[in-house]
C-alpha positions in Angstrom: 6.1 83.3 -81.9 7.1 81.3 -78.8 9.8 82.7 -76.5 12.3 80.5 -74.7 14.2 82.0 -71.7 16.8 80.1 -69.8 18.4 80.9 -66.5 22.2 81.1 -66.6 24.1 78.8 -64.3 25.7 81.9 -62.6 22.3 83.3 -61.9 21.4 80.2 -60.0 24.6 80.3 -58.1 24.4 84.0 -57.4 20.9 83.6 -56.0 22.0 80.9 -53.7 24.8 83.1 -52.4 22.3 85.9 -51.7 20.2 83.7 -49.4 23.3 82.1 -47.8 24.7 85.5 -46.9 21.4 86.4 -45.2 21.4 83.1 -43.3 24.9 83.8 -41.9 23.7 87.0 -40.4 20.6 85.3 -38.9 17.3 84.1 -40.1 15.6 87.3 -38.9 16.9 89.0 -42.0 14.6 86.8 -44.1 11.5 87.3 -42.0 9.1 90.1 -42.9 11.4 91.2 -45.8 8.5 92.9 -47.6 9.1 95.2 -50.5 10.2 98.6 -49.5 8.1 100.6 -52.0 11.0 102.6 -53.2 11.8 104.4 -56.4 15.4 103.6 -57.4 17.1 105.8 -59.9 19.6 104.0 -62.1 21.8 106.8 -63.5 23.2 107.3 -67.0 26.5 105.5 -67.3 25.5 102.6 -65.1 27.4 99.4 -66.1 26.2 95.8 -66.1 29.2 93.5 -65.7 28.7 89.8 -66.2 27.6 88.0 -63.0 30.7 86.9 -61.1 31.1 83.3 -59.8 32.7 84.8 -56.7 31.0 84.0 -53.4 29.6 86.7 -51.1 32.4 88.4 -49.3 35.0 87.5 -52.0 36.5 90.0 -54.4 34.4 90.5 -57.4 31.1 89.3 -55.9 28.4 91.4 -57.6 25.0 89.6 -57.4 23.6 92.3 -55.2 24.5 95.0 -57.7 23.3 95.7 -61.2 24.7 93.0 -63.5 24.3 90.9 -66.6 22.6 87.6 -65.6 23.9 85.6 -68.6 27.5 84.2 -68.6 28.0 85.5 -72.1 27.1 89.2 -72.5 25.5 90.3 -75.7 27.6 91.7 -78.5 26.2 95.1 -78.0 26.7 96.7 -74.6 23.7 97.3 -72.4 23.7 100.9 -71.4 21.6 103.5 -69.6 21.2 106.6 -71.8 19.2 109.8 -71.5 16.0 107.9 -72.6 16.5 104.8 -70.5 18.0 101.3 -70.4 19.1 100.2 -73.9 18.8 96.4 -73.8 19.0 94.0 -76.8 19.5 90.4 -77.8 19.8 87.6 -75.3 20.2 89.9 -72.3 19.2 89.7 -68.7 19.7 92.9 -66.6 19.2 92.1 -62.9 19.6 93.7 -59.5 19.8 91.2 -56.6 18.6 92.3 -53.2 21.2 92.6 -50.4 19.1 90.0 -48.5 16.3 87.8 -49.8 12.7 89.2 -49.3 10.3 86.7 -48.0 6.8 86.8 -49.6 3.7 84.9 -48.7 1.8 85.2 -52.1 3.0 85.5 -55.6 0.2 88.0 -56.3 1.7 90.4 -53.7 5.0 90.3 -55.5 3.5 91.3 -58.9 1.0 93.8 -57.6 1.6 96.9 -59.6 4.2 95.3 -61.7 4.9 96.9 -65.1 7.4 97.7 -67.8 7.5 101.1 -69.5 9.5 100.7 -72.7 9.7 101.4 -76.5 10.7 98.8 -79.0 10.4 95.0 -78.8 9.2 92.8 -76.1 10.7 93.1 -72.6 10.0 90.5 -69.9 10.1 90.9 -66.1 12.3 88.5 -64.2 11.6 87.1 -60.7 14.3 84.8 -59.3 13.2 82.9 -56.2 13.7 80.0 -53.8 10.5 78.1 -53.0 11.6 77.3 -49.5 12.5 80.4 -47.4 15.9 80.5 -45.8 17.3 77.7 -48.0 18.7 77.0 -51.4 15.7 74.8 -52.2 13.3 75.1 -55.2 15.2 77.7 -57.3 13.5 79.0 -60.4 13.0 82.2 -62.4 9.5 83.2 -63.3 8.7 85.5 -66.2 5.5 86.5 -68.0 4.6 84.1 -70.9 3.4 87.1 -72.8 5.3 90.3 -72.5 3.2 93.1 -71.0 0.8 90.7 -69.4 0.7 89.4 -65.8 -1.9 86.7 -66.4 0.2 83.7 -67.3 3.8 82.9 -66.2 6.6 80.5 -67.3 9.0 78.8 -64.9 12.6 78.1 -66.0 13.0 75.3 -63.4 10.6 72.7 -62.0 8.3 73.8 -59.2 7.2 71.3 -56.5 4.3 73.2 -55.0 3.4 73.6 -51.4 0.0 72.4 -52.4 1.5 69.1 -53.8 1.3 70.4 -57.4 4.2 69.7 -59.8 5.1 71.9 -62.7 8.0 70.9 -65.0 10.6 73.3 -66.1 9.3 75.3 -69.1 5.7 75.2 -68.0 4.2 78.3 -69.6 0.6 78.2 -68.5 0.9 79.0 -64.8 -1.8 81.3 -63.6 -1.4 83.7 -60.7 -3.9 81.6 -58.7 -1.8 78.4 -59.3 1.4 80.2 -58.2 -0.3 81.6 -55.1 -1.2 78.0 -54.2 2.2 76.5 -55.1 4.3 79.2 -53.5 2.7 79.8 -50.1 6.0 81.3 -48.6 9.1 81.9 -50.7 12.2 84.0 -51.0 12.4 86.6 -53.8 16.1 87.2 -54.6 16.0 90.3 -56.9 14.3 91.9 -59.9 15.1 92.4 -63.5 14.2 92.5 -67.1 15.3 90.5 -70.2 15.1 90.5 -73.9 15.5 87.7 -76.4 17.5 87.0 -79.5 16.9 89.5 -82.4 15.1 92.0 -80.3 15.9 95.5 -78.9 14.1 97.9 -76.6 14.6 101.0 -74.4 13.2 100.6 -70.9 12.5 103.9 -69.1 11.3 102.1 -66.0 10.0 98.9 -64.5 8.1 98.1 -61.3 8.3 94.8 -59.4 7.8 93.7 -55.8 6.9 97.1 -54.6 9.9 98.9 -56.1 10.2 101.1 -59.2 13.5 101.2 -61.1 13.8 104.4 -63.1 16.5 104.4 -65.8 17.3 108.0 -66.7 20.1 110.4 -67.3 21.2 112.1 -64.1 20.3 115.7 -63.8 23.3 118.0 -63.9 24.0 119.1 -60.3 23.4 122.8 -59.6 26.8 123.0 -57.8 30.1 121.2 -58.0 30.2 118.2 -55.6 31.9 119.0 -52.3 32.0 118.0 -48.6 32.3 120.5 -45.7 32.6 119.9 -42.0 31.5 122.2 -39.2 33.5 123.1 -37.1 36.8 122.7 -38.9 38.7 122.6 -35.6 37.5 120.9 -32.4 38.9 119.9 -29.0 39.3 116.2 -28.1 36.5 116.6 -25.5 34.0 118.1 -27.9 35.0 115.5 -30.6 33.5 112.7 -28.3 30.8 114.8 -26.6 27.4 113.6 -27.7 26.0 117.1 -27.1 28.5 118.7 -29.5 30.5 116.7 -32.1 30.6 117.8 -35.8 28.4 118.0 -38.8 29.1 116.9 -42.4 27.4 118.8 -45.2 27.4 117.0 -48.7 26.3 118.8 -51.9 26.5 118.6 -55.6 26.1 114.8 -56.0 23.6 113.2 -58.5 20.0 113.1 -57.4 19.3 110.1 -55.1 22.9 108.9 -55.6 24.1 106.2 -53.2 27.3 107.2 -51.3 29.8 105.5 -49.1 31.5 107.4 -46.3 34.5 106.8 -44.1 36.8 108.7 -41.7 40.6 108.5 -41.9 42.4 109.1 -38.5 45.6 111.1 -38.3 47.6 107.8 -38.2 46.0 106.6 -41.4 43.5 104.2 -39.8 40.1 104.2 -41.6 36.9 103.8 -39.5 33.2 104.0 -40.2 29.9 104.3 -38.4 29.5 102.3 -35.2 26.7 100.2 -36.6 28.5 99.4 -39.9 25.9 101.5 -41.9 28.3 103.5 -44.1 26.1 103.7 -47.1 23.6 106.6 -47.5 21.4 108.0 -50.3 21.5 111.7 -51.0 18.4 113.7 -51.7 16.7 114.6 -54.9 18.8 117.8 -55.0 22.1 115.9 -54.5 22.6 117.0 -50.9 22.7 115.3 -47.5 23.5 116.5 -44.0 25.0 114.2 -41.4 24.7 116.2 -38.1 25.8 115.4 -34.5 28.6 113.0 -35.3 31.1 112.0 -32.6 34.0 109.7 -32.4 33.4 106.7 -30.0 35.7 104.1 -28.7 38.4 103.5 -26.1 41.0 106.0 -25.1 41.4 109.7 -26.1 41.1 110.7 -29.8 44.3 111.4 -31.6 45.4 115.0 -32.1 45.7 116.0 -35.7 43.8 116.1 -39.0 41.0 113.7 -39.7 39.7 113.3 -43.3 36.0 112.5 -44.0 35.6 110.9 -47.4 32.4 110.6 -49.5 32.4 108.3 -52.6 29.4 108.2 -54.9 28.3 105.4 -57.4 28.7 108.1 -60.1 30.5 111.1 -58.4 34.2 110.8 -57.7 35.4 110.8 -54.0 35.1 114.1 -52.2 36.8 114.8 -48.9 36.9 117.4 -46.1 39.0 117.6 -43.0 38.5 118.4 -39.3 41.4 119.1 -37.0 41.4 117.9 -33.4 43.5 120.2 -31.3 43.9 121.4 -27.7 41.6 124.1 -26.4 44.0 127.1 -27.0 44.4 126.2 -30.7 40.6 125.8 -31.2 40.0 129.2 -29.5 42.0 130.9 -32.2 40.4 129.0 -35.1 37.8 130.7 -37.4 34.2 129.6 -36.8 32.4 129.3 -40.1 28.6 129.2 -40.1 27.5 127.2 -43.2 23.9 127.1 -44.1 22.5 123.5 -43.8 19.6 121.9 -45.5 16.3 122.4 -43.6 14.2 119.3 -43.7 11.9 117.5 -41.3 13.5 114.1 -41.0 12.7 112.3 -37.8 14.9 112.7 -34.7 14.4 109.0 -33.8 17.6 107.2 -32.6 19.8 106.4 -35.6 22.5 104.0 -34.4 23.1 101.8 -31.4 24.6 103.1 -28.1 27.4 105.7 -28.6 29.8 103.4 -26.8 29.7 100.5 -29.2 32.9 101.3 -31.1 32.2 98.9 -33.9 34.8 99.4 -36.6 34.8 99.7 -40.4 37.3 97.0 -41.4 38.2 96.5 -37.8 41.3 98.6 -37.8 41.1 100.5 -34.5 39.1 101.0 -31.4 37.2 104.0 -32.7 34.2 104.6 -34.9 31.8 107.4 -35.9 28.5 107.6 -34.0 25.5 109.7 -35.0 23.7 110.9 -31.9 20.3 111.4 -33.6 18.7 110.1 -36.8 18.9 113.4 -38.5 20.2 112.5 -42.0 18.7 115.6 -43.7 18.2 115.8 -47.4 15.8 117.2 -49.8 
């Protein structure tokens, strides 16, 4: 039985946005964007909203998150259960990259590609632009035969770099032909799809060097929490790169992505000096952020600062640190929490401690990590 797969108009639009966003930040983002060879855990309860028509930076933009690639979602919801991703009907579950990844051969993108599933056929999806750094030559490639990497189908016409021309719907493309036609191109994301009247459970799929594992999160051994050491600090120590403070995060889901921020006593919210406010906790649900200081112009405010940690699954957790004069700090208790012991590199983590780049640009302060010692299991 033949299989017909179409790219939704929003998928094309979203893919264009992904590359356009990268171009705004500079073409260097698109150079050498090889696969990172990561294993990404997609937790139970992950949702797949329909792809938004919003542009990058606008409210609702979601191409770079997990989403449903078709404008009309299937009647049955696509869900991640204990046994994997439940996908059925005309459904395209896709995760766009934050920035496009430039590839030099099609065979390198599909090296090690696979789908582990039960049930009906599931097809890998590779959205791409044929010309790097542009919106030119968009198509989605998928295996003509599910479970095979030998022959591929293109949803849009391909004008090859080798002067070849393959019309939309061509279903006999070999890997060698695609290597010749796509000498350098931008891969925009990775995904899987099913067709009308089918249903499957996908436990994992691998593509472009990454493995996406759909599984129920393991119950955390402890309740989620955030603690700060010390709990009270002088203004001088708060900005001293030899002192500062440490944030200890526990009880989150294994490998969960978290977003952090710091609320100043006057209500201003700031983030890390380099804008990198998203982290991934370890397999045991913990993460340590040591040697943090406040950077910027002027003296830090006296009062209570609130450090917040929000997970993709776990609700926001907070902890406070009080900045007070030396006499107050001298009287404060000095807890000695046990921190995770790992061997992560001490290589520099962020730019100069004096940058003062802001989260949301609200004030002339930011958090700076003195060393790259994000420790987790």
